[in-house]
N, C-alpha and C positions, 0 to 999 in steps of 0.2 A: 583376609585370605587365610586359608588353612594350610598348614604344612602337612606332612604325612598323617599326623594325628594332632588334634587340638583338644584342649580341655576347656569345658565350660565350668566355671566355678561360681557358686552362689554363696553368699555369706550365710553360714549355717545358723547364725543367731536369728535369722528371719524365717527359718524353716521350722515347721511344726508338723510332724507326721511324714508320710511318704511324699517324695518329690520326684519329678521326672521332666525330661526335656523331650518335646515332640517336634520333629523336623518335617516340614512340608515342602513339596516342590512349588514352583511359582504359580501353578494353577490351583494350589490348595490341597493336593492329594498327600495324605500322610505317607512318609517313606521310612520313618524310623521313630522308635520310642525308646528312650534310654533312661534308666533309673539313676538318680543321683545317689552317690555313696554317702556314708556317714559324715564325711568331711564336706559334703555339698558339691562334689565334682562328678562330671560325666565326661567320658572321652569319646570323641567322634573321629573315626578313621576315614580319610577321603578315599581309601581303597573300596569302600562300600557304597559310594555314591558317584554319579557322573559329574563332570564339570557343569557349572551353572549357578543360578541364583536360587537360594533356598531361604525359607522363613522358618523361624523357630519360636516356640512358646515354652515357657517354664511354668509348670503347674506344681502347686503345693496343696496337699489335701483336697485335690479336685478343683482348686481355684487358680486361675492364671495370675501369676505374680510378675511376669516380665515377658518380653518378646523382642524379636529383632530380625535382622536380615544378615545372611552371610553369602559370600561368593567363594565357590570352589573352582580352582584353576588347575 
């Protein structure tokens, strides 16, 4: 679950080039795209999204390197 804001952190040693987190609603519609900073972090604020279940994918240089599910309450 997310608090008011949650950080997604990726080990920067696995990142090569631009990296971003893409968040989708449960039906697959993209709702947010966040760039990872130089330390491999992106912050998600639950003020910007409604309660529900969301999917996320982490991309590095255009390739998906991780994905998962999160619940916002």
